[in-house]
N, C-alpha and C positions, 0 to 999 in steps of 0.2 A: 316813358321815362322810368327807369328802375329806381330812381330816387323817390318816386311818388306812387308806388304801387298801392299804398293804402288810401290814396286820395283819388282813385279812379273816378272820373266824371264828377268831380267836385263842383258845386254851384254855390253862388253867393250873390246877394244884392249889392249894388254899387252905384256911384254917380259917375257919369262919363261926360267929358267935354271934348267934342270932336276936334276943335281948333280954336286958337286965339282966345277972344273974349266971349265966345258963344256961350249960351246958357247950358248949364249942366243938365243931363238927362238921366233919369232913373233907368237902370239897366240890370240885366241878369248876366253875371259872369260865370262861365263854365270852363273847367280846366280839362283839356284833352291830353293825348300822349305828348304832343310837341307844341301845342298852341293854346292860347287863352282866347276864348270866343266871347265877344261882347254882343248881346242880343237885346232887343226891346222886350217889353212885357208880353208881346204877342209871339215871342220866340223867333223873331226874324233877325238873322245875323246882321250886325252893323259894322263890325270890325274884327279882324283877327290879329292877335299879337303873337310873335314868336317867344316862347318861354325863355330860351337862353338869352334873348336880347332885352328882356324887361329890366328896368332900373327903378329902384325906389329913390325918390328925390327929396324925401323929408326924413327926419331923424327916426331911427328904429325904436326909440323909447316913447314915441307918441302913439296913442291908441289908433288914431286915424292914419292910414297908410295911403300915400299918394304915389302913383306909378306913372311911368312914361314907357312907350314901346321902344324907345331908343334915344340917343343923345341929340338927334337933329330934328326933333318934332315938338310941337307944343300941345299935342294930344295928351289928355290926362285921364286917369282913372282913380277914384277915391273909394275906399271901403274900410269898414270897421269890423268886418267878419274875421274873427281871430283864426279860424281854421284856414281860410283862404290866405291870410297873411302868413301863417306858419308854413303853408305849402309853398308859397312863392319864395319865402326865405330859405326853405330847405333846398329848393332848386338852385338858388343863387350860391349857396354853400357848396353844393355838389359841383357846380360849374367852376368855382374858384379852385377846388381841390383838383379837378381834372386839368385845369390850365396849369397849375403848379406842377402836376405830375408830368404833363407833356413838356413843360420847360425843363424839368430834370432829365427826361428822356432825351430831349434834343441836346441838352448840355452833355449828357453822357455819351451820346453818339458822336458829337463834335470832339469831345475829349478822346474817344476811342480812335477816331480818324486821325487826330493829331499824333497820338501815340504810335499808331500804325505807320504814319508817314515818317515819323522820327526813327522808328525801328528800321524801316526800309533804308533811310539815309545812313544809319549807323552800321547795320549788319549786312544788308543786301547790296547796296550800291557800290561800296568799295570793291567787293569781290566781283561784281558784274563788270566794273571798269577794268579790273585786272584781266579777267577772262576775255573781254572784248579786245583789249590791247594785245594780249598774247596771241589771239587767233588771227589778227589781221596784219601784224607787223611783218613786213617782207624780210626775206633772208638777208638782203644787203644791209638793212638796218640792224638786224641781229648781229651781223658780223662787225658792224661799226661799234655797236655797244660793247661787244666782247673785246674788241681791240682796245677801246678806251679803258675798259676795266683792267686789261692786261698791262697797259702802260702805267696805271696807278699802282698795281701790285709790284711792278718793277722798282718803284721808288721805295717800297717796303722790304723787298726780298732780293733786290739786285737784278741785273739783266739776266734773262734766261740763258742757260748753258747752250753753247753752240760750238761745234767743230764741223768741218766739211763732211767727214765720214759719219759722225754721230748724227748730224741733221738728216742725212740720207737714211740712216737706220730708223730714225723716228718716223719718217714718212712711210717707209716700208712697213713698219709696225702698224701704223694707222690704217694703211691699205689692207693689210693682212686681217685686221680685226673688224673691219667695217664693210658691209655689203655696198654701202653708198657713202664713201668717205666724205665727211664735211669737217671744216675746221682743221685743227692740227693738235698734236700732242706737244706740250711745252714742259720742259724740265726747269724748275726754279732752284736757285742755289741755297736758299734758306727761308725760314719763316712759315713754311706751309706745313701744317700739322697733319693734314690728310689730303688725298687727291680731291680735286674740285673740278666742276665743269662750268664754263662760262657760256653765255649766249653766243650763238654762232658756231658751237661745237668745239671750243677750245677746252682740252682736257689738261689740267695742270697736275704735274707730279713733282714731288720733292726729290732731290737728287739721291736721297737715302733709299728710296724705293728701288732704284737701279743699282746703286753701289753696294748695298748691304745684302744682296741676294745673288746667288750663282746661277739661277735658272731663269731664262727669259720668260718662262710660263708664269712666273710670279708677277712680273710687270704686266703681262698680258691680262692676268686676272684682275689687277687693279683697274686697268683700262675698261675691261668688260663690265666690272661693277659700276664704274662711273657712267658708262653708256646706259645701264639699266636704271640708275638713279635719274638720269636726264629724261628717260622715257616715262618714269613714274611721275616726276615733277619737272615741268619745263623750266630750265634755268632762268629764262626771262621772267616767267611767272614768279619764281622764287625771289628774283631781284625786285620786282614791282611790289610784292607783298611786304618786303622789307622796307621799301622806300617810302611808304605812306600814301595817303589818299590822293594827293594832288599829282604825284608823279605819273601814274597811268593816264590821267587826264591830259597832262602836258605832252606825253608821248603821242597820244591820239591826235592832238591838235597841231603839234609842231614837228613830230617825228624825232624828237630829242629828249634825253633824260638830263635833268640838271646836274651840273658838275658836283654839287654838294652831295647829292644822293649817291652818285657813283663813288665818291671818296669815302662816304660812310659805309657803304656796302663792301667796298674793297677791304677796309680795315677789319670789319666783322667776319668776312669770309675766310680770312687766314686762320682764325681761331675757331671757327664753327665746327662742331662735331657732325660728321655726315649722318644722314638718315639711314636707318637699316634697310637692307635690300632683302626681299623675300628669297629664300634659298631655292625654292622651286623655279622661280623666274631666272635666277642666276645659273642654275644647272642647265636649263634649256639654252641659255645664251652661250655657255661654254660648248654645248653640244653642236650648236649651229656653226660656231666659229672653229670647231674641231681643235680645241685647245684642251690640254690636260688640266684638270681642276685640282688635283692633289697638291701640287706645289703651292698654289695660292691658298688653299685651305689650311695647310700647315703653317704658312707664313703669318696668317692673321690669327690663328688659334692652334698652338702647338699641341694642345690636348685633343683637339678634334671634336670637342663636345658641341660647339656651336656650328661646326661646318661638316657634320656627319653626312648630310645629303651630297655634298660636293665630293667627299671622299668615296662614298659608295658608288656614285656615278662614274668616277674616274676609273674604278676597277672594271666596270662594265664596258666603257667606251675607249679603253686604252688603245686598242688596235686601230681605231679610226682617227686618232689624233695626228695632227701634222705639225712639223716644226714651226715655231713662231718666227725665228730668225736663224740664219746660218751662224756658225761659230764666229766668223769674221765680223759679221754685222753686230752680233751681241757684244763682242769686245769693243768695237767702235762706239756702241751706245754706252757701255760702262765708262768710257773715257770722255764722254761728251762735256763734262764739266772740267776737263783738264787734269784728270787723274786724282 
C-alpha cells in the first residue's frame, strides 16, 4: 500500500473477539501490504482482515479504537496503540480519496459520453440522414419531387413559357448538351433571378436569358453551368439540407417530402444566389459539349476578369465547336414566351 510505506510490517498488541459474546483474546496485530494479520502470542495466525474493508465502529476521538473487518460480522478488534490506529486511519483516508476520484472519473466519462452522443445527434446525424436519403432515392421519386417543386414555382412566377416550336427547340437543346439527357429545360416568365436545377434534372431559366442575348451559345453556357452545379451538389441534397432534420427522415420512411417543406424551399430558391462553379470544371464541360465558351464568358462578365479561363479556352478550341441550334430553332426558342 503506497499510503503506508513508512509503516511496513507494523505490529501492535490488541484484544480480539472472534464472534458474538466470546471472551476477548490478547493478540498481536501485524500490518502487511494489503491485510491485517491477527496472531496469538505464539505467532500463529488466527484471522486475516482486508485493509480496505476495515471499519472503525466507535468514535475517532476515543483513545481505544474498536474495529470490525466489515459491516456484516460481529468479529471485533480493540487496540490503544497510537501508531497502529494512525496507520489504519491513514489507509481509510486514502481509500476515501480514491473512491471520490474514481467517482469523478466515472462522472467525467459519463459526461463525455453524453456530450459525444449529443454532438453526434446535432452535427453528424442530420448530415448522415441527408446523404443516406440522397443516395437511395430512386429516379422516379426525384422526378416526382422536381415536378412538385415546379408546380409550386408556377404559382410564384406563372406558367412556364410554351409554344409548339419553342418546346421542340428546348428539347433539342437539352439533347445537344447532355450525353444522357434527363429532366428538361424549363423557361419561366418572371421571378427567377438566376438559373436553377431541381431534383429530377429540371433546369430552370428565366426568359431574359433567352430574349436578351443574340447567341444561342450564351443559353447553352447557362445550361452547362447548371449541369456542373448539379454535379457538385445534388439538387435533392440541397433541398434536404434546406428542409431541416425531419424531412430526410420522412423521405426515407414514406418516400415523400412534406408540402410545407416544398413550399418553403420553392420561395427561397427563386431568390437564392447560385454557388460559384470552378472555372476549370466548366472549361472541361464546354469542351466535351463542343460549345463555344466566349459568348457565355462575355455575358456574365463583360470585362473578362472572372472568366479569363473560358475566354482563353475558346480561342484554342474554336475550330472544334459545333452549332448549338440552327437559326430557325434559335428563333423559335427566342419566341417561346410569345414574343
